C-alpha positions as CSV (number, residue, x, y, z in Angstrom):
1,M,-11.6,9.2,-6.0
2,G,-8.0,9.4,-7.3
3,E,-4.6,9.4,-5.7
4,H,-4.4,9.1,-2.0
5,K,-1.3,9.6,0.3
6,E,-0.8,9.2,4.0
7,W,2.2,10.2,6.2
8,Y,3.6,9.1,9.5
9,Q,3.7,11.7,12.3
10,N,7.5,12.2,11.5
11,G,6.6,13.3,8.0
12,E,7.7,10.2,6.2
13,L,5.3,8.8,3.5
14,R,3.3,5.8,4.9
15,F,1.0,5.0,2.0
16,T,0.4,5.9,-1.6
17,G,-2.2,4.5,-4.0
18,N,-5.2,5.2,-6.1
19,F,-8.9,4.6,-5.3
20,S,-12.0,4.0,-7.3
21,N,-15.4,3.8,-5.7
22,N,-13.7,4.0,-2.3
23,K,-11.7,0.9,-2.9
24,K,-7.9,0.4,-3.7
25,H,-7.3,0.3,-7.5
26,G,-4.0,-0.2,-9.2
27,V,-0.6,-0.2,-7.5
28,C,-0.6,0.6,-3.8
29,R,2.5,1.0,-1.7
30,W,3.1,1.0,2.1
31,Y,6.3,2.2,3.7
32,Y,8.1,1.7,7.0
33,E,8.7,4.9,9.1
34,N,12.3,4.7,7.9
35,S,11.0,5.4,4.4
36,K,11.8,1.9,3.0
37,L,9.1,0.1,1.0
38,R,7.2,-2.3,3.1
39,Y,4.5,-3.7,0.8
40,E,3.4,-3.3,-2.8
41,G,0.2,-4.8,-4.2
42,F,-1.9,-4.5,-7.3
43,Y,-5.6,-4.1,-6.6
44,T,-8.8,-4.0,-8.7
45,S,-11.7,-1.7,-7.4
46,D,-13.9,-4.8,-7.2
47,V,-11.7,-6.6,-4.7
48,G,-10.6,-5.4,-1.2
49,S,-11.6,-2.2,0.5
50,Y,-9.8,0.7,2.2
51,S,-8.3,0.1,5.6
52,D,-5.3,1.2,7.7
53,D,-3.6,-2.1,7.3
54,V,-2.1,-4.3,4.6
55,T,-4.5,-7.1,5.2
56,D,-6.9,-6.2,2.3
57,K,-7.4,-8.7,-0.5
58,Y,-5.3,-8.1,-3.5
59,W,-5.5,-9.2,-7.1
60,G,-2.3,-10.0,-9.0
61,S,1.2,-9.6,-7.8
62,H,2.3,-8.4,-4.4
63,I,5.7,-8.0,-2.7
64,L,6.6,-7.7,1.0
65,W,9.9,-6.3,2.3
66,D,11.4,-6.2,5.8
67,E,12.6,-3.0,7.4
68,N,16.1,-3.5,6.0
69,G,14.8,-3.7,2.4
70,D,15.1,-7.4,2.0
71,D,12.4,-9.3,0.0
72,C,10.3,-11.4,2.3
73,N,8.6,-13.5,-0.4
């Protein structure tokens, strides 16, 4: 399926990532409306599925940041 991007209504990037067989694959990133990085995770196409939230299963490393850009891990 390839690269996918989503935006907030204010035009800021909300999500960027790649899909394979309608499932996240590779590095996926979610952003806050203030354009700061919210979450980054590495997915394999056989784990997790597409949704509008960051609750999908992940494989490998993941990082979560707060709205100020501080690491929450």
